[in-house]
N, CA and C of each residue as an Amber inpcrd file, in Angstrom:
protein
   258
 -14.7010000  11.0930000   5.8010000 -14.6420000  10.4100000   7.4270000
 -16.4420000  10.3610000   8.0850000 -16.5620000  11.7670000   7.7430000
 -18.2940000  11.9190000   8.2290000 -19.2350000  10.6750000   7.7560000
 -18.8360000  10.2160000   6.2470000 -19.7740000   9.1660000   6.2770000
 -19.8060000   8.0570000   7.2060000 -18.4750000   7.3120000   7.7540000
 -18.2150000   6.5800000   8.4530000 -18.6190000   7.1800000   9.9520000
 -18.3300000   8.1800000  10.0990000 -18.6340000   8.8170000  11.4520000
 -17.1150000   8.5810000  12.3030000 -16.0350000   8.9670000  11.7290000
 -15.0560000   9.2730000  12.3980000 -14.6680000  10.2180000  12.1790000
 -14.1100000  10.8550000  13.4690000 -13.7690000  12.1630000  13.6780000
 -12.3640000  12.5490000  13.0050000 -12.7030000  13.4780000  12.5900000
 -11.2890000  14.1990000  11.7210000 -10.6430000  15.5490000  12.6930000
 -11.5000000  15.9250000  13.6420000 -11.1880000  17.0800000  14.6910000
 -10.3360000  16.5780000  15.7530000  -9.2660000  17.1800000  16.1260000
  -8.7490000  16.9980000  17.3710000  -9.6970000  16.9550000  18.7750000
  -9.6490000  15.7530000  19.3140000 -10.5720000  15.5060000  20.5970000
  -9.5210000  15.5310000  21.6700000  -9.7660000  16.5740000  22.4590000
  -9.0700000  16.7030000  24.2270000  -9.5990000  16.4160000  25.1000000
  -9.4000000  15.2530000  26.0960000  -9.6990000  15.2530000  27.3500000
  -8.9940000  15.3340000  28.4190000  -9.5370000  16.0920000  29.4380000
  -8.7170000  16.4060000  30.7410000  -9.3120000  15.4580000  31.5970000
  -8.8410000  15.2860000  32.6050000  -9.2740000  14.4540000  34.2260000
  -8.7260000  13.3370000  34.3300000  -9.3960000  12.6060000  35.4080000
  -8.5810000  11.2750000  35.7980000  -8.4750000  10.3650000  34.6740000
 -10.1340000  10.2790000  34.5820000 -10.2210000   9.2420000  33.0060000
 -10.0070000   9.7110000  31.7500000  -8.8690000  10.4040000  31.4910000
  -8.5240000  10.8930000  30.4660000  -7.5940000  10.0840000  29.3660000
  -7.0480000   9.2330000  30.3520000  -6.4240000   7.5580000  29.7110000
  -7.2180000   6.6320000  29.3290000  -8.4930000   6.0720000  30.1390000
  -9.6620000   5.4620000  29.4610000 -10.0490000   6.3620000  28.3630000
 -10.8230000   7.5920000  28.4890000 -11.2580000   8.0170000  27.1340000
 -10.3600000   7.6960000  25.9170000  -9.3280000   7.7700000  25.9540000
  -8.2480000   8.1190000  24.6210000  -8.5870000   6.7630000  24.2300000
  -8.3280000   5.5180000  25.1050000  -7.9570000   3.9880000  24.9460000
  -9.5610000   3.6880000  23.9300000 -10.7480000   4.1360000  24.6930000
 -11.9710000   4.0990000  24.2770000 -11.9790000   4.4910000  22.8800000
 -12.0260000   6.2150000  22.8100000 -11.8660000   6.5210000  21.4200000
 -11.2730000   5.8970000  20.4490000  -9.7090000   5.2790000  21.0630000
  -9.0120000   4.5290000  19.8840000  -9.5580000   3.2990000  19.3170000
 -10.0900000   2.5490000  20.4950000 -10.8570000   1.1060000  20.2050000
 -12.1880000   1.4850000  19.2170000 -13.0380000   2.7870000  19.3850000
 -14.2720000   2.8600000  18.3200000 -13.7300000   3.2840000  17.1030000
 -12.4550000   4.2600000  16.7540000 -12.1540000   4.5840000  15.5850000
 -11.3340000   2.9170000  14.9540000 -10.9470000   2.6450000  15.5530000
 -10.1450000   1.2810000  14.8080000 -11.5060000   0.2080000  14.6160000
 -11.9860000   0.2410000  15.3400000 -13.5290000  -0.6940000  14.8640000
 -13.8290000  -0.0280000  13.4490000 -14.2870000   1.2440000  13.3410000
 -14.7080000   1.6400000  12.3910000 -14.0580000   1.7060000  10.9410000
 -12.6560000   1.6030000  11.5270000 -11.7690000   1.4580000   9.9920000
 -11.9090000   0.0850000   9.9210000 -11.8780000  -0.5830000  10.8450000
 -12.2670000  -2.2660000  10.3030000 -13.3630000  -2.6660000   9.3340000
 -14.4520000  -1.7550000   9.9550000 -15.4560000  -2.0440000   9.0520000
 -15.3450000  -1.5030000   7.9830000 -14.6370000  -0.0250000   7.3900000
 -14.5090000  -0.0010000   6.2130000 -13.3980000  -0.9060000   4.9980000
 -12.7900000  -1.6350000   5.8450000 -11.8650000  -2.4000000   5.1720000
 -12.2950000  -4.2540000   5.0780000 -13.8990000  -4.0730000   5.5770000
 -14.8620000  -5.0330000   5.5740000 -15.6490000  -4.9750000   4.1970000
 -15.4280000  -3.8920000   3.7710000 -16.8790000  -3.6420000   2.2530000
 -15.6030000  -3.9800000   1.2900000 -16.7340000  -4.9090000   0.3800000
 -16.0430000  -5.5280000  -0.6430000 -17.2150000  -4.6950000  -1.8270000
 -16.2100000  -3.9630000  -2.7700000 -16.9040000  -3.4200000  -4.0160000
 -16.2330000  -3.9200000  -5.2190000 -16.9420000  -4.3510000  -6.2590000
 -16.3650000  -5.0680000  -7.3370000 -15.4920000  -4.0470000  -8.0730000
 -14.7110000  -4.8310000  -8.5830000 -13.4050000  -3.8930000  -9.4390000
 -14.0600000  -3.1670000 -10.5480000 -14.0020000  -2.0240000 -10.9130000
 -14.4360000  -1.4870000 -12.7220000 -13.3820000  -2.0730000 -13.6600000
 -14.0990000  -3.0130000 -14.6370000 -13.3300000  -3.5160000 -15.7670000
 -12.3770000  -2.6060000 -16.1640000 -11.2020000  -3.1060000 -16.7400000
 -10.5440000  -1.9380000 -17.6110000 -10.7760000  -2.2380000 -18.8590000
 -10.7940000  -0.8450000 -19.2700000 -11.1160000  -0.8640000 -21.1550000
  -9.8180000  -2.0170000 -21.6880000 -10.0000000  -2.0770000 -23.0130000
  -8.7690000  -2.6840000 -23.9210000  -7.4050000  -1.6800000 -23.9900000
  -7.6670000  -0.6980000 -24.0260000  -6.6320000   0.2910000 -23.8040000
  -6.0560000   0.4580000 -22.7730000  -6.9070000   0.3760000 -21.3030000
  -6.1240000   0.7760000 -20.0760000  -5.6430000  -0.7670000 -20.0200000
  -6.1410000  -1.8480000 -20.1990000  -5.3720000  -3.3390000 -20.4040000
  -4.1210000  -3.5890000 -20.6860000  -3.9130000  -2.8120000 -22.0780000
  -2.7260000  -3.0810000 -22.6760000  -1.8640000  -2.0740000 -22.1130000
  -1.9300000  -0.6250000 -22.1310000  -1.4210000   0.2190000 -20.8080000
  -0.6340000  -0.3200000 -19.6490000  -1.7240000  -1.2620000 -18.8870000
  -1.6020000  -1.9170000 -17.3510000  -0.2180000  -2.6500000 -17.9630000
  -0.2610000  -3.8030000 -18.9560000   0.3620000  -4.8070000 -19.2910000
   1.9690000  -3.9820000 -19.7280000   2.3140000  -2.7450000 -20.5930000
   3.3660000  -2.4210000 -20.7560000   3.8750000  -1.8320000 -19.8250000
   2.9760000  -1.1050000 -18.6060000   3.6840000  -0.8160000 -17.3360000
   4.2590000  -1.4770000 -16.5690000   3.8280000  -2.9530000 -16.4220000
   4.1510000  -4.0570000 -15.9300000   5.4540000  -4.5150000 -16.0250000
   5.8330000  -4.6140000 -17.5230000   6.5850000  -5.3610000 -17.9020000
   7.8810000  -4.2230000 -18.1280000   7.4210000  -3.2240000 -17.9030000
   8.9420000  -1.9270000 -18.0290000   8.9150000  -1.6940000 -16.6740000
   8.4350000  -1.9570000 -15.7880000   8.6570000  -2.2070000 -13.9310000
   9.3130000  -3.7740000 -14.2730000   9.2160000  -4.8000000 -14.6560000
   9.8980000  -5.8010000 -14.2880000  11.7280000  -5.7160000 -15.4080000
  11.2640000  -4.6410000 -16.1710000  12.7060000  -4.1870000 -16.6350000
  13.9220000  -3.4810000 -16.0340000  12.9490000  -2.4650000 -15.2570000
  13.8200000  -1.5200000 -14.2510000  13.9160000  -2.4130000 -13.1640000
  13.3990000  -3.1050000 -12.4810000  13.7710000  -3.7730000 -11.6480000
  14.9970000  -4.7250000 -12.0200000  14.8430000  -5.1430000 -13.2880000
  15.9730000  -6.0870000 -13.5050000  17.2130000  -5.1920000 -13.6030000
  17.6010000  -4.2640000 -14.0870000  18.3300000  -3.0890000 -14.6480000
  18.9650000  -2.8210000 -12.8740000  17.9500000  -2.6960000 -11.8160000
  18.6830000  -2.0420000 -11.0250000  19.0930000  -3.3470000 -10.1160000
  19.2830000  -4.5560000 -10.3190000  19.3070000  -5.6570000  -9.7170000
  20.6730000  -5.9170000 -10.4970000  20.7700000  -5.6360000 -11.3570000
  22.0130000  -5.6530000 -12.3550000  23.1610000  -5.0020000 -11.5970000
  22.4930000  -3.4480000 -11.5630000  23.6210000  -2.4290000 -10.7600000
  23.6170000  -2.8350000  -9.6910000  23.0350000  -3.4790000  -8.6240000
  23.6570000  -3.5340000  -7.3470000  24.4730000  -4.6740000  -7.3100000
  24.8330000  -5.6130000  -8.2190000  25.2800000  -6.4770000  -8.2200000
  26.9150000  -6.3120000  -8.7460000  27.9190000  -6.7270000  -7.9700000
  28.9040000  -6.8110000  -8.3200000  29.4210000  -7.3030000  -9.4790000
  29.7530000  -7.2030000 -10.8300000  29.7700000  -7.8570000 -11.8020000
  30.7290000  -9.0190000 -11.6270000  31.8200000  -8.9390000 -11.0150000
  32.9430000  -9.1750000 -10.8830000  32.8190000 -10.8790000  -9.8300000
  31.4570000 -10.5740000  -9.5860000  31.4870000 -11.8680000  -8.1740000
  30.0720000 -12.7760000  -9.3380000  29.5120000 -12.2780000 -10.0930000
  28.4180000 -12.9240000 -10.9950000  29.2430000 -13.8880000 -11.4070000
  28.7260000 -15.2860000 -11.3540000  29.4960000 -16.8630000 -12.2990000
  29.0960000 -16.1780000 -13.3550000  30.2710000 -16.6160000 -14.6120000
  30.3680000 -16.9340000 -15.6070000  29.0780000 -17.0050000 -16.7530000
  28.4230000 -17.9530000 -16.2270000  27.2150000 -18.4970000 -17.0710000
  25.8690000 -17.2830000 -16.8790000  26.1330000 -15.9050000 -16.0900000
  25.1660000 -15.4490000 -15.9960000  25.8690000 -13.9000000 -16.9660000
  26.8570000 -14.0200000 -16.5220000  27.7700000 -12.5630000 -17.4950000
  27.0670000 -12.4160000 -18.6060000  26.6690000 -13.5550000 -19.7030000
  26.6790000 -13.5100000 -20.7070000  25.2010000 -13.1010000 -21.7040000
  24.6250000 -12.9270000 -20.1630000  23.3470000 -12.7300000 -20.3760000
  22.8990000 -10.9520000 -19.9670000  24.2050000 -10.2310000 -19.3020000
  24.3540000  -9.0020000 -19.2650000  24.6810000  -8.2450000 -20.3100000
């Protein structure tokens, strides 16, 4: 956070213009955060092993999602054409 000059400590304002100072500070921080999100960095290419592991994990998540959907659906209300796939 120091690299982008975003304060990490607690800032306290007292006085008549405390609300104004707070809003100004929040706007300043939000602009800095927005600037960080605008930075595009190239992706580091996956190795062949990492790509294979990613594809396996992705398929496993699809399978888990499918099982979850099946468990959430009352099987008695599923049309017969779908029942044979379960």
